[in-house]
C-alpha positions as CSV (number, residue, x, y, z in Angstrom):
1,M,-84.7,79.1,34.6
2,D,-86.1,77.3,31.6
3,S,-88.7,74.9,33.1
4,T,-87.7,72.2,30.7
5,E,-84.2,72.0,32.2
6,L,-83.1,71.3,35.7
7,V,-79.9,73.4,36.3
8,E,-76.9,72.2,38.1
9,E,-77.1,74.9,40.7
10,K,-80.5,73.7,41.9
11,V,-79.2,70.1,42.1
12,N,-76.3,71.3,44.2
13,D,-78.5,73.3,46.5
14,G,-80.8,70.3,47.0
15,R,-77.7,68.3,47.9
16,R,-76.6,70.9,50.4
17,L,-80.1,71.0,52.0
18,L,-80.0,67.2,52.4
19,R,-76.7,67.4,54.1
20,E,-78.1,70.1,56.5
21,L,-81.1,67.8,57.3
22,A,-78.8,64.9,57.9
23,S,-76.8,66.9,60.4
24,D,-80.1,67.7,62.2
25,G,-80.9,64.0,62.4
26,F,-84.0,64.6,60.1
27,D,-85.1,61.4,58.3
28,V,-84.9,61.6,54.5
29,T,-86.4,58.5,53.1
30,A,-86.0,59.9,49.5
31,A,-85.3,63.2,47.8
32,F,-85.9,64.1,44.2
33,W,-86.7,66.9,41.7
34,V,-89.9,66.4,39.7
35,R,-91.1,68.3,36.7
36,T,-94.8,68.7,37.0
37,G,-97.3,67.9,34.3
38,G,-97.5,65.2,31.7
39,A,-95.5,64.8,28.6
40,G,-95.6,67.9,26.4
41,E,-96.9,70.2,29.1
42,D,-95.1,73.3,30.3
43,G,-94.4,72.2,33.9
44,E,-92.1,73.5,36.6
45,W,-89.5,71.7,38.7
46,F,-90.1,71.1,42.4
47,F,-87.9,69.6,45.0
48,Y,-89.6,66.8,47.0
49,I,-88.4,65.5,50.3
50,A,-90.0,62.3,51.6
51,S,-89.7,61.7,55.3
52,Q,-91.0,59.5,58.1
53,V,-91.2,62.7,60.2
54,V,-94.5,63.5,58.4
55,E,-96.0,60.2,59.7
56,D,-94.5,60.6,63.2
57,S,-94.9,64.4,63.9
58,G,-97.2,65.7,61.1
59,L,-96.7,67.7,58.0
60,P,-96.5,71.2,59.6
61,A,-93.7,70.0,62.0
62,A,-91.8,68.4,59.1
63,Y,-92.0,71.7,57.0
64,R,-90.7,73.7,60.0
65,K,-87.6,71.5,60.3
66,V,-87.0,71.6,56.6
67,Y,-87.3,75.4,56.4
68,A,-85.0,75.8,59.4
69,A,-82.3,73.8,57.5
70,F,-83.0,75.7,54.3
71,K,-82.4,79.1,56.0
72,R,-78.8,77.9,56.8
73,L,-77.9,77.5,53.1
74,P,-75.3,80.0,51.8
75,E,-76.8,82.8,49.8
76,P,-77.5,83.4,47.0
77,A,-79.3,80.1,46.7
78,A,-80.7,78.8,43.4
79,L,-83.2,76.7,45.3
80,S,-86.2,78.7,46.6
81,Q,-88.3,77.8,49.6
82,S,-91.4,77.8,47.4
83,E,-90.0,74.9,45.3
84,I,-89.7,72.6,48.3
85,K,-92.5,70.0,48.8
86,V,-92.5,67.6,51.8
87,I,-94.3,64.3,51.7
88,G,-94.6,61.2,53.9
89,A,-92.4,58.1,53.7
90,T,-95.5,56.0,52.8
91,N,-96.8,58.3,50.1
92,P,-97.4,56.5,46.8
93,I,-95.0,58.9,45.1
94,T,-92.3,58.0,47.6
95,E,-93.0,54.3,47.1
96,D,-92.5,54.6,43.3
97,V,-89.2,56.5,43.8
98,L,-87.9,53.9,46.2
99,A,-88.8,51.2,43.7
100,L,-86.7,53.1,41.1
101,R,-83.8,53.2,43.4
102,E,-84.1,49.5,44.1
103,Q,-84.0,48.8,40.3
104,T,-80.8,50.7,39.6
105,Q,-77.5,48.9,39.3
106,S,-75.6,51.9,40.8
107,P,-77.4,52.7,44.1
108,R,-74.9,55.4,45.0
109,K,-75.6,57.4,41.8
110,P,-78.5,59.7,41.0
111,I,-81.3,58.5,38.7
112,T,-82.7,60.4,35.8
113,Y,-86.3,59.2,35.4
114,R,-88.0,59.8,32.0
115,G,-91.4,58.4,32.8
116,Y,-94.7,60.2,33.1
117,R,-96.1,59.2,36.5
118,L,-95.1,58.9,40.1
119,G,-97.8,57.6,42.3
120,E,-100.9,59.3,41.0
121,M,-99.0,62.4,40.0
122,P,-98.5,63.1,36.3
123,V,-94.8,64.1,35.7
124,D,-92.5,64.9,32.9
125,G,-89.4,63.4,34.3
126,A,-87.5,63.4,37.6
127,Y,-84.1,63.5,39.1
128,V,-83.6,61.2,42.1
129,Y,-80.8,61.7,44.6
130,P,-79.0,58.6,46.0
131,P,-79.6,57.6,49.6
132,L,-77.9,59.6,52.3
133,P,-75.1,60.3,52.9
134,I,-74.6,61.9,49.5
135,E,-70.9,62.1,48.7
136,L,-69.2,63.8,45.8
137,T,-67.4,61.5,43.4
138,P,-63.8,62.5,42.5
139,P,-64.9,63.9,39.1
140,E,-67.7,65.8,40.9
141,A,-65.2,67.2,43.4
142,L,-63.0,68.5,40.6
143,A,-65.9,70.0,38.7
144,R,-67.2,71.7,41.9
145,V,-63.7,73.2,42.6
146,L,-63.5,74.5,39.0
147,Q,-66.9,76.1,39.4
148,L,-66.0,77.8,42.6
149,M,-62.6,79.0,41.2
150,Q,-64.5,80.7,38.3
151,R,-66.8,82.7,40.5
152,Q,-67.0,86.4,40.1
153,G,-67.1,88.9,43.0
154,A,-66.7,88.2,46.7
155,V,-65.4,84.7,47.5
156,R,-67.1,82.9,50.4
157,P,-65.4,79.9,52.1
158,S,-67.1,76.6,51.5
159,K,-67.6,73.8,54.0
160,V,-65.2,71.1,52.9
161,T,-66.0,67.6,54.2
162,L,-63.3,64.8,54.0
163,R,-63.8,61.1,53.7
164,D,-62.6,60.6,57.3
165,G,-65.6,62.7,58.5
166,S,-63.7,65.9,59.4
167,S,-64.5,69.2,57.8
168,F,-63.2,72.8,57.6
169,Q,-64.0,76.1,56.0
170,G,-61.9,76.7,53.0
171,V,-61.5,78.4,49.7
172,P,-60.2,76.4,46.7
173,F,-57.3,78.1,45.0
174,G,-55.6,75.6,42.8
175,L,-55.7,72.2,41.0
176,H,-52.8,70.0,40.1
177,M,-53.7,67.6,37.4
178,A,-51.0,65.5,35.6
179,S,-51.1,62.4,33.6
180,N,-48.2,60.8,35.5
181,A,-49.3,61.8,39.0
182,P,-52.4,61.9,41.2
183,S,-54.6,64.9,41.0
184,E,-54.6,67.3,43.9
185,I,-57.0,70.0,45.1
186,K,-55.6,72.9,47.1
187,F,-57.6,74.8,49.7
188,L,-56.9,77.8,51.9
189,D,-58.2,76.8,55.4
190,T,-59.8,80.1,56.4
191,G,-59.9,79.0,60.1
192,T,-56.1,78.5,60.4
193,G,-54.8,80.4,57.3
194,V,-53.0,77.2,56.3
195,Q,-52.9,75.8,52.7
196,R,-54.1,72.2,52.5
197,A,-54.0,69.8,49.6
198,F,-56.1,66.6,49.1
199,S,-56.6,64.1,46.4
200,P,-60.2,64.3,44.8
201,D,-61.2,61.0,46.4
202,E,-60.5,62.4,49.8
203,V,-63.0,65.2,49.3
204,V,-66.7,64.1,49.6
205,G,-68.4,67.4,50.2
206,I,-67.9,71.1,49.1
207,D,-70.8,73.2,50.2
């Protein structure tokens, strides 16, 4: 990956890991991608997870829990284990990220930070996830389905999470988009073999 650009696949894998951690009951105070180095430097992107678990149980225990969740991600993953950094909820970097989230007028949307420092760490920008739970917006759900439908090779089912909290394993196979009717996403439920259709606002997760 070009280190100057954070690709969508890594953002999506970060979102999937956060959902896995949430299902484990692991505290995520904040989560964000950071490009290391100051302005003009050739830095790399790292995925930071800030958690109260560091203060409560120690950094090694926090890493063990994060790595256990990481190993459950579907392969191949764009996010690598070496890119993950775990820090405490009271770390100065975390405090600056939380301050950024408090300043935004759209708390449920990600933040693109173009500054040069978080805490005492020189950075060249950051991408901050919204607070958990992270839900797909209707346009994101449609974009995710289009991405999956354009995959080459073997098709793996995705975990589809609905707004009512239920989920199933499914493969998207169709989109119905019309100017005079609501959009519709079609999935094959691989558990039952039944075709299911939902409006984009009903689908909050496709992992």
